[in-house]
N, CA, C and O atoms as a GROMACS GRO file, in nm:
protein
  592
    1UNK      N    1   0.074  -0.113  -0.007
    1UNK     CA    2  -0.005   0.002   0.002
    1UNK      C    3   0.067   0.138   0.010
    1UNK      O    4   0.008   0.246  -0.002
    2UNK      N    5   0.214   0.123   0.032
    2UNK     CA    6   0.294   0.206   0.027
    2UNK      C    7   0.306   0.351  -0.085
    2UNK      O    8   0.330   0.469  -0.060
    3UNK      N    9   0.280   0.292  -0.196
    3UNK     CA   10   0.210   0.363  -0.346
    3UNK      C   11   0.087   0.417  -0.353
    3UNK      O   12   0.060   0.520  -0.414
    4UNK      N   13   0.023   0.360  -0.300
    4UNK     CA   14  -0.111   0.403  -0.349
    4UNK      C   15  -0.191   0.517  -0.259
    4UNK      O   16  -0.154   0.534  -0.143
    5UNK      N   17  -0.278   0.580  -0.303
    5UNK     CA   18  -0.325   0.694  -0.233
    5UNK      C   19  -0.475   0.652  -0.195
    5UNK      O   20  -0.556   0.616  -0.281
    6UNK      N   21  -0.501   0.660  -0.081
    6UNK     CA   22  -0.624   0.624  -0.007
    6UNK      C   23  -0.701   0.737   0.004
    6UNK      O   24  -0.641   0.829   0.060
    7UNK      N   25  -0.835   0.767  -0.038
    7UNK     CA   26  -0.945   0.857  -0.027
    7UNK      C   27  -1.048   0.792   0.033
    7UNK      O   28  -1.090   0.682  -0.001
    8UNK      N   29  -1.088   0.858   0.116
    8UNK     CA   30  -1.234   0.838   0.214
    8UNK      C   31  -1.285   0.975   0.243
    8UNK      O   32  -1.257   1.063   0.324
    9UNK      N   33  -1.395   0.956   0.121
    9UNK     CA   34  -1.486   1.098   0.130
    9UNK      C   35  -1.403   1.202   0.068
    9UNK      O   36  -1.360   1.182  -0.046
   10UNK      N   37  -1.372   1.331   0.142
   10UNK     CA   38  -1.269   1.425   0.112
   10UNK      C   39  -1.156   1.416   0.174
   10UNK      O   40  -1.078   1.510   0.163
   11UNK      N   41  -1.125   1.312   0.246
   11UNK     CA   42  -0.989   1.278   0.325
   11UNK      C   43  -0.900   1.207   0.230
   11UNK      O   44  -0.922   1.092   0.192
   12UNK      N   45  -0.785   1.289   0.189
   12UNK     CA   46  -0.671   1.174   0.118
   12UNK      C   47  -0.583   1.154   0.221
   12UNK      O   48  -0.546   1.240   0.300
   13UNK      N   49  -0.549   1.033   0.218
   13UNK     CA   50  -0.437   0.952   0.298
   13UNK      C   51  -0.325   0.935   0.197
   13UNK      O   52  -0.338   0.836   0.123
   14UNK      N   53  -0.223   1.009   0.180
   14UNK     CA   54  -0.123   0.994   0.104
   14UNK      C   55   0.015   1.000   0.208
   14UNK      O   56   0.000   1.054   0.317
   15UNK      N   57   0.150   0.944   0.171
   15UNK     CA   58   0.250   0.939   0.240
   15UNK      C   59   0.316   1.071   0.228
   15UNK      O   60   0.401   1.092   0.315
   16UNK      N   61   0.297   1.161   0.145
   16UNK     CA   62   0.348   1.266   0.143
   16UNK      C   63   0.295   1.380   0.268
   16UNK      O   64   0.356   1.426   0.365
   17UNK      N   65   0.164   1.399   0.220
   17UNK     CA   66   0.079   1.493   0.341
   17UNK      C   67   0.074   1.420   0.467
   17UNK      O   68   0.103   1.476   0.573
   18UNK      N   69   0.036   1.294   0.461
   18UNK     CA   70   0.020   1.227   0.606
   18UNK      C   71   0.112   1.096   0.595
   18UNK      O   72   0.072   0.988   0.554
   19UNK      N   73   0.249   1.128   0.643
   19UNK     CA   74   0.329   1.005   0.645
   19UNK      C   75   0.316   0.876   0.707
   19UNK      O   76   0.358   0.774   0.655
   20UNK      N   77   0.246   0.881   0.839
   20UNK     CA   78   0.217   0.768   0.864
   20UNK      C   79   0.073   0.740   0.889
   20UNK      O   80   0.041   0.637   0.948
   21UNK      N   81  -0.030   0.840   0.840
   21UNK     CA   82  -0.194   0.816   0.832
   21UNK      C   83  -0.210   0.703   0.741
   21UNK      O   84  -0.288   0.612   0.767
   22UNK      N   85  -0.147   0.705   0.650
   22UNK     CA   86  -0.171   0.580   0.553
   22UNK      C   87  -0.139   0.438   0.601
   22UNK      O   88  -0.028   0.406   0.643
   23UNK      N   89  -0.255   0.346   0.591
   23UNK     CA   90  -0.221   0.219   0.645
   23UNK      C   91  -0.109   0.117   0.582
   23UNK      O   92  -0.118   0.112   0.460
   24UNK      N   93  -0.041   0.064   0.618
   24UNK     CA   94   0.025  -0.064   0.571
   24UNK      C   95  -0.039  -0.142   0.481
   24UNK      O   96   0.013  -0.186   0.378
   25UNK      N   97  -0.188  -0.167   0.531
   25UNK     CA   98  -0.286  -0.267   0.478
   25UNK      C   99  -0.419  -0.232   0.510
   25UNK      O  100  -0.449  -0.160   0.605
   26UNK      N  101  -0.503  -0.286   0.424
   26UNK     CA  102  -0.626  -0.258   0.440
   26UNK      C  103  -0.714  -0.394   0.456
   26UNK      O  104  -0.680  -0.487   0.384
   27UNK      N  105  -0.815  -0.413   0.535
   27UNK     CA  106  -0.874  -0.540   0.554
   27UNK      C  107  -1.000  -0.556   0.495
   27UNK      O  108  -1.073  -0.464   0.532
   28UNK      N  109  -1.051  -0.629   0.423
   28UNK     CA  110  -1.164  -0.646   0.354
   28UNK      C  111  -1.204  -0.800   0.331
   28UNK      O  112  -1.156  -0.895   0.393
   29UNK      N  113  -1.295  -0.807   0.237
   29UNK     CA  114  -1.318  -0.957   0.172
   29UNK      C  115  -1.469  -0.970   0.189
   29UNK      O  116  -1.539  -0.879   0.235
   30UNK      N  117  -1.520  -1.104   0.144
   30UNK     CA  118  -1.653  -1.136   0.136
   30UNK      C  119  -1.676  -1.264   0.240
   30UNK      O  120  -1.596  -1.352   0.271
   31UNK      N  121  -1.807  -1.244   0.282
   31UNK     CA  122  -1.858  -1.355   0.380
   31UNK      C  123  -1.977  -1.426   0.308
   31UNK      O  124  -2.080  -1.362   0.283
   32UNK      N  125  -1.963  -1.555   0.274
   32UNK     CA  126  -2.079  -1.619   0.210
   32UNK      C  127  -2.219  -1.632   0.315
   32UNK      O  128  -2.218  -1.719   0.402
   33UNK      N  129  -2.295  -1.572   0.304
   33UNK     CA  130  -2.456  -1.606   0.374
   33UNK      C  131  -2.492  -1.728   0.376
   33UNK      O  132  -2.542  -1.752   0.266
   34UNK      N  133  -2.492  -1.823   0.445
   34UNK     CA  134  -2.557  -1.957   0.472
   34UNK      C  135  -2.663  -1.981   0.562
   34UNK      O  136  -2.652  -1.943   0.679
   35UNK      N  137  -2.770  -2.042   0.519
   35UNK     CA  138  -2.851  -2.113   0.585
   35UNK      C  139  -2.825  -2.242   0.620
   35UNK      O  140  -2.827  -2.311   0.518
   36UNK      N  141  -2.804  -2.299   0.706
   36UNK     CA  142  -2.745  -2.426   0.764
   36UNK      C  143  -2.885  -2.475   0.856
   36UNK      O  144  -2.946  -2.400   0.933
   37UNK      N  145  -2.912  -2.583   0.835
   37UNK     CA  146  -3.022  -2.651   0.893
   37UNK      C  147  -2.977  -2.827   0.935
   37UNK      O  148  -2.980  -2.924   0.861
   38UNK      N  149  -2.947  -2.820   1.046
   38UNK     CA  150  -2.906  -2.946   1.108
   38UNK      C  151  -3.042  -3.056   1.130
   38UNK      O  152  -3.131  -3.047   1.214
   39UNK      N  153  -3.026  -3.154   1.033
   39UNK     CA  154  -3.108  -3.291   1.040
   39UNK      C  155  -3.079  -3.386   1.130
   39UNK      O  156  -2.966  -3.386   1.179
   40UNK      N  157  -3.189  -3.498   1.176
   40UNK     CA  158  -3.167  -3.574   1.283
   40UNK      C  159  -3.078  -3.675   1.215
   40UNK      O  160  -3.077  -3.681   1.092
   41UNK      N  161  -3.005  -3.753   1.286
   41UNK     CA  162  -2.891  -3.817   1.251
   41UNK      C  163  -2.740  -3.765   1.230
   41UNK      O  164  -2.636  -3.830   1.224
   42UNK      N  165  -2.765  -3.604   1.216
   42UNK     CA  166  -2.624  -3.537   1.202
   42UNK      C  167  -2.621  -3.479   1.054
   42UNK      O  168  -2.533  -3.398   1.024
   43UNK      N  169  -2.691  -3.508   0.986
   43UNK     CA  170  -2.706  -3.451   0.846
   43UNK      C  171  -2.691  -3.319   0.842
   43UNK      O  172  -2.672  -3.271   0.954
   44UNK      N  173  -2.692  -3.248   0.760
   44UNK     CA  174  -2.705  -3.094   0.759
   44UNK      C  175  -2.732  -3.055   0.584
   44UNK      O  176  -2.667  -3.095   0.487
   45UNK      N  177  -2.849  -2.967   0.586
   45UNK     CA  178  -2.850  -2.883   0.454
   45UNK      C  179  -2.803  -2.759   0.460
   45UNK      O  180  -2.837  -2.693   0.558
   46UNK      N  181  -2.711  -2.696   0.356
   46UNK     CA  182  -2.652  -2.591   0.344
   46UNK      C  183  -2.708  -2.502   0.222
   46UNK      O  184  -2.687  -2.543   0.108
   47UNK      N  185  -2.765  -2.405   0.238
   47UNK     CA  186  -2.810  -2.325   0.138
   47UNK      C  187  -2.707  -2.190   0.138
   47UNK      O  188  -2.693  -2.112   0.232
   48UNK      N  189  -2.645  -2.187   0.019
   48UNK     CA  190  -2.563  -2.075  -0.002
   48UNK      C  191  -2.683  -1.927  -0.043
   48UNK      O  192  -2.777  -1.936  -0.122
   49UNK      N  193  -2.654  -1.833   0.016
   49UNK     CA  194  -2.731  -1.719  -0.014
   49UNK      C  195  -2.699  -1.595  -0.085
   49UNK      O  196  -2.775  -1.501  -0.108
   50UNK      N  197  -2.547  -1.612  -0.123
   50UNK     CA  198  -2.484  -1.493  -0.170
   50UNK      C  199  -2.384  -1.443  -0.054
   50UNK      O  200  -2.386  -1.466   0.067
   51UNK      N  201  -2.291  -1.364  -0.139
   51UNK     CA  202  -2.216  -1.297  -0.066
   51UNK      C  203  -2.211  -1.182  -0.001
   51UNK      O  204  -2.287  -1.101  -0.053
   52UNK      N  205  -2.147  -1.133   0.103
   52UNK     CA  206  -2.183  -0.997   0.173
   52UNK      C  207  -2.058  -0.956   0.194
   52UNK      O  208  -1.979  -1.043   0.228
   53UNK      N  209  -2.007  -0.813   0.178
   53UNK     CA  210  -1.903  -0.759   0.207
   53UNK      C  211  -1.865  -0.753   0.366
   53UNK      O  212  -1.943  -0.701   0.446
   54UNK      N  213  -1.741  -0.809   0.405
   54UNK     CA  214  -1.672  -0.800   0.513
   54UNK      C  215  -1.653  -0.650   0.526
   54UNK      O  216  -1.656  -0.589   0.419
   55UNK      N  217  -1.634  -0.575   0.640
   55UNK     CA  218  -1.648  -0.449   0.678
   55UNK      C  219  -1.476  -0.420   0.629
   55UNK      O  220  -1.391  -0.508   0.630
   56UNK      N  221  -1.451  -0.275   0.588
   56UNK     CA  222  -1.297  -0.254   0.547
   56UNK      C  223  -1.246  -0.182   0.676
   56UNK      O  224  -1.290  -0.084   0.737
   57UNK      N  225  -1.136  -0.265   0.696
   57UNK     CA  226  -1.083  -0.187   0.829
   57UNK      C  227  -0.926  -0.148   0.834
   57UNK      O  228  -0.842  -0.227   0.793
   58UNK      N  229  -0.904  -0.068   0.868
   58UNK     CA  230  -0.753  -0.047   0.870
   58UNK      C  231  -0.712   0.051   1.004
   58UNK      O  232  -0.801   0.098   1.076
   59UNK      N  233  -0.580   0.073   1.028
   59UNK     CA  234  -0.533   0.196   1.132
   59UNK      C  235  -0.398   0.226   1.082
   59UNK      O  236  -0.314   0.175   1.007
   60UNK      N  237  -0.414   0.339   1.161
   60UNK     CA  238  -0.298   0.452   1.111
   60UNK      C  239  -0.250   0.512   1.240
   60UNK      O  240  -0.267   0.468   1.354
   61UNK      N  241  -0.177   0.640   1.192
   61UNK     CA  242  -0.126   0.749   1.302
   61UNK      C  243  -0.128   0.868   1.257
   61UNK      O  244  -0.057   0.882   1.157
   62UNK      N  245  -0.197   0.989   1.303
   62UNK     CA  246  -0.188   1.116   1.270
   62UNK      C  247  -0.078   1.162   1.330
   62UNK      O  248  -0.082   1.182   1.451
   63UNK      N  249   0.036   1.186   1.257
   63UNK     CA  250   0.140   1.267   1.344
   63UNK      C  251   0.160   1.411   1.273
   63UNK      O  252   0.122   1.431   1.158
   64UNK      N  253   0.220   1.507   1.349
   64UNK     CA  254   0.287   1.628   1.337
   64UNK      C  255   0.162   1.752   1.363
   64UNK      O  256   0.057   1.730   1.425
   65UNK      N  257   0.193   1.857   1.313
   65UNK     CA  258   0.128   1.987   1.366
   65UNK      C  259  -0.020   1.974   1.333
   65UNK      O  260  -0.102   2.030   1.405
   66UNK      N  261  -0.067   1.889   1.207
   66UNK     CA  262  -0.218   1.871   1.203
   66UNK      C  263  -0.282   1.740   1.252
   66UNK      O  264  -0.389   1.693   1.213
   67UNK      N  265  -0.212   1.698   1.329
   67UNK     CA  266  -0.291   1.548   1.374
   67UNK      C  267  -0.397   1.548   1.469
   67UNK      O  268  -0.450   1.443   1.504
   68UNK      N  269  -0.434   1.676   1.521
   68UNK     CA  270  -0.578   1.682   1.601
   68UNK      C  271  -0.666   1.729   1.509
   68UNK      O  272  -0.785   1.705   1.524
   69UNK      N  273  -0.626   1.797   1.408
   69UNK     CA  274  -0.714   1.875   1.315
   69UNK      C  275  -0.762   1.758   1.213
   69UNK      O  276  -0.872   1.759   1.159
   70UNK      N  277  -0.665   1.660   1.194
   70UNK     CA  278  -0.698   1.554   1.117
   70UNK      C  279  -0.792   1.442   1.217
   70UNK      O  280  -0.885   1.372   1.176
   71UNK      N  281  -0.758   1.446   1.308
   71UNK     CA  282  -0.843   1.368   1.429
   71UNK      C  283  -0.983   1.416   1.412
   71UNK      O  284  -1.078   1.340   1.395
   72UNK      N  285  -0.992   1.556   1.418
   72UNK     CA  286  -1.134   1.613   1.430
   72UNK      C  287  -1.216   1.578   1.309
   72UNK      O  288  -1.335   1.546   1.316
   73UNK      N  289  -1.131   1.588   1.174
   73UNK     CA  290  -1.201   1.574   1.075
   73UNK      C  291  -1.250   1.439   1.050
   73UNK      O  292  -1.355   1.429   0.987
   74UNK      N  293  -1.200   1.349   1.083
   74UNK     CA  294  -1.244   1.198   1.115
   74UNK      C  295  -1.359   1.155   1.200
   74UNK      O  296  -1.439   1.064   1.177
   75UNK      N  297  -1.355   1.250   1.322
   75UNK     CA  298  -1.458   1.233   1.428
   75UNK      C  299  -1.563   1.289   1.339
   75UNK      O  300  -1.654   1.207   1.340
   76UNK      N  301  -1.595   1.393   1.260
   76UNK     CA  302  -1.697   1.472   1.208
   76UNK      C  303  -1.765   1.363   1.121
   76UNK      O  304  -1.886   1.344   1.122
   77UNK      N  305  -1.673   1.290   1.044
   77UNK     CA  306  -1.690   1.231   0.933
   77UNK      C  307  -1.805   1.085   0.979
   77UNK      O  308  -1.913   1.043   0.939
   78UNK      N  309  -1.704   1.047   1.084
   78UNK     CA  310  -1.791   0.912   1.156
   78UNK      C  311  -1.897   0.952   1.227
   78UNK      O  312  -1.986   0.868   1.228
   79UNK      N  313  -1.924   1.057   1.293
   79UNK     CA  314  -2.046   1.135   1.357
   79UNK      C  315  -2.186   1.134   1.259
   79UNK      O  316  -2.301   1.096   1.285
   80UNK      N  317  -2.119   1.198   1.122
   80UNK     CA  318  -2.228   1.225   1.008
   80UNK      C  319  -2.302   1.112   0.979
   80UNK      O  320  -2.421   1.103   0.950
   81UNK      N  321  -2.228   1.037   0.988
   81UNK     CA  322  -2.331   0.882   0.925
   81UNK      C  323  -2.323   0.873   0.735
   81UNK      O  324  -2.356   0.783   0.658
   82UNK      N  325  -2.276   0.981   0.716
   82UNK     CA  326  -2.296   0.989   0.545
   82UNK      C  327  -2.227   0.875   0.492
   82UNK      O  328  -2.131   0.817   0.544
   83UNK      N  329  -2.296   0.844   0.364
   83UNK     CA  330  -2.245   0.777   0.268
   83UNK      C  331  -2.104   0.836   0.219
   83UNK      O  332  -2.095   0.959   0.212
   84UNK      N  333  -2.003   0.765   0.186
   84UNK     CA  334  -1.888   0.829   0.137
   84UNK      C  335  -1.820   0.737   0.042
   84UNK      O  336  -1.831   0.616   0.060
   85UNK      N  337  -1.749   0.786  -0.060
   85UNK     CA  338  -1.653   0.714  -0.146
   85UNK      C  339  -1.534   0.675  -0.066
   85UNK      O  340  -1.465   0.750   0.003
   86UNK      N  341  -1.517   0.539  -0.085
   86UNK     CA  342  -1.356   0.488  -0.052
   86UNK      C  343  -1.294   0.442  -0.123
   86UNK      O  344  -1.355   0.346  -0.170
   87UNK      N  345  -1.170   0.456  -0.179
   87UNK     CA  346  -1.087   0.415  -0.300
   87UNK      C  347  -0.947   0.405  -0.274
   87UNK      O  348  -0.887   0.480  -0.197
   88UNK      N  349  -0.905   0.328  -0.328
   88UNK     CA  350  -0.751   0.314  -0.308
   88UNK      C  351  -0.711   0.210  -0.435
   88UNK      O  352  -0.796   0.134  -0.483
   89UNK      N  353  -0.572   0.214  -0.484
   89UNK     CA  354  -0.531   0.132  -0.570
   89UNK      C  355  -0.651   0.104  -0.699
   89UNK      O  356  -0.692   0.198  -0.767
   90UNK      N  357  -0.690  -0.012  -0.716
   90UNK     CA  358  -0.782  -0.036  -0.811
   90UNK      C  359  -0.957  -0.061  -0.747
   90UNK      O  360  -1.054  -0.104  -0.811
   91UNK      N  361  -0.953  -0.031  -0.648
   91UNK     CA  362  -1.099  -0.051  -0.553
   91UNK      C  363  -1.165   0.066  -0.532
   91UNK      O  364  -1.109   0.175  -0.517
   92UNK      N  365  -1.294   0.044  -0.531
   92UNK     CA  366  -1.390   0.156  -0.498
   92UNK      C  367  -1.511   0.098  -0.447
   92UNK      O  368  -1.579   0.005  -0.491
   93UNK      N  369  -1.528   0.181  -0.331
   93UNK     CA  370  -1.643   0.113  -0.232
   93UNK      C  371  -1.740   0.254  -0.198
   93UNK      O  372  -1.699   0.370  -0.193
   94UNK      N  373  -1.861   0.214  -0.179
   94UNK     CA  374  -1.936   0.311  -0.118
   94UNK      C  375  -1.966   0.265   0.012
   94UNK      O  376  -2.032   0.162   0.024
   95UNK      N  377  -1.912   0.348   0.148
   95UNK     CA  378  -1.935   0.296   0.280
   95UNK      C  379  -1.993   0.384   0.344
   95UNK      O  380  -2.029   0.486   0.285
   96UNK      N  381  -2.017   0.366   0.480
   96UNK     CA  382  -2.057   0.434   0.613
   96UNK      C  383  -1.947   0.408   0.726
   96UNK      O  384  -1.903   0.298   0.761
   97UNK      N  385  -1.918   0.516   0.765
   97UNK     CA  386  -1.796   0.489   0.887
   97UNK      C  387  -1.882   0.405   1.007
   97UNK      O  388  -1.978   0.456   1.064
   98UNK      N  389  -1.841   0.292   1.032
   98UNK     CA  390  -1.957   0.200   1.153
   98UNK      C  391  -1.859   0.282   1.282
   98UNK      O  392  -1.905   0.340   1.381
   99UNK      N  393  -1.730   0.267   1.249
   99UNK     CA  394  -1.642   0.328   1.387
   99UNK      C  395  -1.540   0.369   1.358
   99UNK      O  396  -1.481   0.331   1.257
  100UNK      N  397  -1.481   0.485   1.467
  100UNK     CA  398  -1.354   0.522   1.465
  100UNK      C  399  -1.284   0.525   1.596
  100UNK      O  400  -1.348   0.583   1.684
  101UNK      N  401  -1.204   0.492   1.620
  101UNK     CA  402  -1.125   0.528   1.773
  101UNK      C  403  -0.995   0.587   1.744
  101UNK      O  404  -0.920   0.574   1.648
  102UNK      N  405  -0.989   0.654   1.851
  102UNK     CA  406  -0.839   0.711   1.860
  102UNK      C  407  -0.776   0.694   1.984
  102UNK      O  408  -0.853   0.685   2.079
  103UNK      N  409  -0.658   0.688   2.007
  103UNK     CA  410  -0.565   0.688   2.121
  103UNK      C  411  -0.496   0.823   2.101
  103UNK      O  412  -0.418   0.839   2.007
  104UNK      N  413  -0.524   0.919   2.186
  104UNK     CA  414  -0.438   1.043   2.199
  104UNK      C  415  -0.344   1.017   2.284
  104UNK      O  416  -0.367   0.993   2.402
  105UNK      N  417  -0.188   1.021   2.215
  105UNK     CA  418  -0.090   1.034   2.310
  105UNK      C  419  -0.022   1.180   2.304
  105UNK      O  420   0.050   1.208   2.401
  106UNK      N  421  -0.032   1.249   2.233
  106UNK     CA  422  -0.001   1.384   2.240
  106UNK      C  423  -0.066   1.482   2.132
  106UNK      O  424  -0.102   1.420   2.032
  107UNK      N  425  -0.084   1.586   2.127
  107UNK     CA  426  -0.128   1.644   2.025
  107UNK      C  427  -0.071   1.643   1.894
  107UNK      O  428  -0.144   1.682   1.803
  108UNK      N  429   0.061   1.600   1.864
  108UNK     CA  430   0.099   1.568   1.751
  108UNK      C  431   0.111   1.399   1.715
  108UNK      O  432   0.168   1.351   1.617
  109UNK      N  433   0.049   1.334   1.810
  109UNK     CA  434   0.071   1.204   1.786
  109UNK      C  435  -0.063   1.146   1.817
  109UNK      O  436  -0.098   1.152   1.935
  110UNK      N  437  -0.155   1.082   1.718
  110UNK     CA  438  -0.259   1.024   1.761
  110UNK      C  439  -0.302   0.903   1.695
  110UNK      O  440  -0.345   0.914   1.580
  111UNK      N  441  -0.298   0.788   1.750
  111UNK     CA  442  -0.320   0.656   1.673
  111UNK      C  443  -0.460   0.640   1.658
  111UNK      O  444  -0.542   0.676   1.742
  112UNK      N  445  -0.489   0.576   1.534
  112UNK     CA  446  -0.634   0.560   1.492
  112UNK      C  447  -0.665   0.432   1.447
  112UNK      O  448  -0.580   0.358   1.398
  113UNK      N  449  -0.807   0.392   1.464
  113UNK     CA  450  -0.853   0.255   1.387
  113UNK      C  451  -0.974   0.301   1.352
  113UNK      O  452  -1.046   0.368   1.427
  114UNK      N  453  -1.007   0.259   1.213
  114UNK     CA  454  -1.109   0.278   1.168
  114UNK      C  455  -1.206   0.154   1.072
  114UNK      O  456  -1.148   0.094   0.981
  115UNK      N  457  -1.341   0.128   1.101
  115UNK     CA  458  -1.421   0.038   1.048
  115UNK      C  459  -1.524   0.106   0.962
  115UNK      O  460  -1.584   0.207   0.998
  116UNK      N  461  -1.543   0.036   0.831
  116UNK     CA  462  -1.623   0.098   0.737
  116UNK      C  463  -1.738  -0.029   0.723
  116UNK      O  464  -1.703  -0.145   0.743
  117UNK      N  465  -1.864   0.002   0.691
  117UNK     CA  466  -1.961  -0.077   0.640
  117UNK      C  467  -1.946  -0.033   0.498
  117UNK      O  468  -1.936   0.082   0.456
  118UNK      N  469  -1.945  -0.169   0.418
  118UNK     CA  470  -1.974  -0.148   0.304
  118UNK      C  471  -2.128  -0.165   0.229
  118UNK      O  472  -2.199  -0.265   0.230
  119UNK      N  473  -2.149  -0.054   0.175
  119UNK     CA  474  -2.330  -0.021   0.143
  119UNK      C  475  -2.362  -0.145   0.004
  119UNK      O  476  -2.274  -0.186  -0.071
  120UNK      N  477  -2.468  -0.176   0.000
  120UNK     CA  478  -2.527  -0.259  -0.109
  120UNK      C  479  -2.491  -0.215  -0.248
  120UNK      O  480  -2.513  -0.096  -0.273
  121UNK      N  481  -2.450  -0.274  -0.325
  121UNK     CA  482  -2.416  -0.262  -0.452
  121UNK      C  483  -2.302  -0.304  -0.500
  121UNK      O  484  -2.219  -0.338  -0.416
  122UNK      N  485  -2.266  -0.314  -0.640
  122UNK     CA  486  -2.148  -0.369  -0.701
  122UNK      C  487  -2.030  -0.266  -0.663
  122UNK      O  488  -2.034  -0.146  -0.689
  123UNK      N  489  -1.927  -0.330  -0.599
  123UNK     CA  490  -1.804  -0.234  -0.589
  123UNK      C  491  -1.748  -0.258  -0.728
  123UNK      O  492  -1.751  -0.360  -0.796
  124UNK      N  493  -1.689  -0.123  -0.756
  124UNK     CA  494  -1.632  -0.105  -0.904
  124UNK      C  495  -1.485  -0.081  -0.909
  124UNK      O  496  -1.448   0.028  -0.868
  125UNK      N  497  -1.405  -0.156  -0.948
  125UNK     CA  498  -1.272  -0.123  -0.953
  125UNK      C  499  -1.227  -0.011  -1.034
  125UNK      O  500  -1.265   0.000  -1.150
  126UNK      N  501  -1.138   0.086  -0.973
  126UNK     CA  502  -1.123   0.203  -1.082
  126UNK      C  503  -1.026   0.166  -1.201
  126UNK      O  504  -0.974   0.056  -1.220
  127UNK      N  505  -1.015   0.258  -1.262
  127UNK     CA  506  -0.923   0.213  -1.403
  127UNK      C  507  -0.801   0.189  -1.332
  127UNK      O  508  -0.754   0.240  -1.231
  128UNK      N  509  -0.747   0.070  -1.432
  128UNK     CA  510  -0.609   0.014  -1.414
  128UNK      C  511  -0.498   0.132  -1.428
  128UNK      O  512  -0.406   0.143  -1.347
  129UNK      N  513  -0.513   0.205  -1.522
  129UNK     CA  514  -0.406   0.272  -1.559
  129UNK      C  515  -0.419   0.412  -1.608
  129UNK      O  516  -0.529   0.458  -1.638
  130UNK      N  517  -0.329   0.469  -1.614
  130UNK     CA  518  -0.348   0.617  -1.691
  130UNK      C  519  -0.382   0.601  -1.832
  130UNK      O  520  -0.458   0.678  -1.892
  131UNK      N  521  -0.317   0.490  -1.888
  131UNK     CA  522  -0.336   0.473  -2.025
  131UNK      C  523  -0.498   0.414  -2.057
  131UNK      O  524  -0.558   0.419  -2.165
  132UNK      N  525  -0.548   0.358  -1.924
  132UNK     CA  526  -0.718   0.319  -1.953
  132UNK      C  527  -0.783   0.459  -1.964
  132UNK      O  528  -0.866   0.489  -2.050
  133UNK      N  529  -0.736   0.542  -1.868
  133UNK     CA  530  -0.810   0.666  -1.856
  133UNK      C  531  -0.800   0.739  -1.984
  133UNK      O  532  -0.903   0.761  -2.049
  134UNK      N  533  -0.678   0.780  -2.029
  134UNK     CA  534  -0.667   0.847  -2.140
  134UNK      C  535  -0.741   0.800  -2.266
  134UNK      O  536  -0.804   0.873  -2.343
  135UNK      N  537  -0.722   0.644  -2.278
  135UNK     CA  538  -0.754   0.551  -2.418
  135UNK      C  539  -0.918   0.599  -2.423
  135UNK      O  540  -0.970   0.634  -2.529
  136UNK      N  541  -0.988   0.595  -2.295
  136UNK     CA  542  -1.102   0.635  -2.262
  136UNK      C  543  -1.152   0.750  -2.311
  136UNK      O  544  -1.260   0.748  -2.370
  137UNK      N  545  -1.088   0.854  -2.297
  137UNK     CA  546  -1.105   0.969  -2.311
  137UNK      C  547  -1.104   1.052  -2.465
  137UNK      O  548  -1.172   1.146  -2.506
  138UNK      N  549  -0.987   0.963  -2.531
  138UNK     CA  550  -0.960   0.974  -2.684
  138UNK      C  551  -1.054   0.890  -2.754
  138UNK      O  552  -1.049   0.910  -2.875
  139UNK      N  553  -1.138   0.802  -2.719
  139UNK     CA  554  -1.236   0.725  -2.774
  139UNK      C  555  -1.350   0.817  -2.759
  139UNK      O  556  -1.432   0.820  -2.851
  140UNK      N  557  -1.367   0.887  -2.663
  140UNK     CA  558  -1.516   0.972  -2.648
  140UNK      C  559  -1.467   1.091  -2.736
  140UNK      O  560  -1.547   1.123  -2.824
  141UNK      N  561  -1.367   1.154  -2.731
  141UNK     CA  562  -1.293   1.270  -2.846
  141UNK      C  563  -1.335   1.233  -2.970
  141UNK      O  564  -1.404   1.309  -3.039
  142UNK      N  565  -1.294   1.107  -3.014
  142UNK     CA  566  -1.286   1.070  -3.161
  142UNK      C  567  -1.446   1.077  -3.177
  142UNK      O  568  -1.501   1.168  -3.240
  143UNK      N  569  -1.522   0.964  -3.110
  143UNK     CA  570  -1.661   0.980  -3.159
  143UNK      C  571  -1.739   1.080  -3.162
  143UNK      O  572  -1.845   1.077  -3.226
  144UNK      N  573  -1.695   1.198  -3.085
  144UNK     CA  574  -1.754   1.334  -3.077
  144UNK      C  575  -1.705   1.430  -3.212
  144UNK      O  576  -1.756   1.531  -3.261
  145UNK      N  577  -1.626   1.380  -3.237
  145UNK     CA  578  -1.529   1.440  -3.339
  145UNK      C  579  -1.592   1.394  -3.491
  145UNK      O  580  -1.621   1.484  -3.570
  146UNK      N  581  -1.612   1.252  -3.529
  146UNK     CA  582  -1.703   1.209  -3.623
  146UNK      C  583  -1.845   1.288  -3.654
  146UNK      O  584  -1.882   1.317  -3.768
  147UNK      N  585  -1.922   1.319  -3.529
  147UNK     CA  586  -2.042   1.340  -3.541
  147UNK      C  587  -2.065   1.517  -3.597
  147UNK      O  588  -2.161   1.564  -3.658
  148UNK      N  589  -1.968   1.570  -3.561
  148UNK     CA  590  -1.964   1.703  -3.594
  148UNK      C  591  -1.983   1.778  -3.737
  148UNK      O  592  -1.975   1.901  -3.744
   0.00000   0.00000   0.00000
């Protein structure tokens, strides 16, 4: 994750602006929803009902003169309960902050943990490269030029 930029709502976590705030890893995944019926004699029926996204979780550390302000911004986002976009690398999710916890060590040193609930809907991967973005724009421009 060191080279990726993580964005949550309006908050951008990067190793330049926030050197230790960017997590070294992000946890997530999918859990299959199962209906399990235990039958007489030890048999069981298992019905798979579809996957549900696991919470997205990470932890980091606010450091420096802006640590308290960054912590306050995260508290406000968590308190709002608003749906926000969360993206990094090739991943994009719509989420709500389920919990935000911090350990205040000093005004310039605040450790934090974040737990996001993924909202229903298809998680869309971001464009995999700058070439994909430019290629899409060039295709749209070409199509527009043909119809003029």
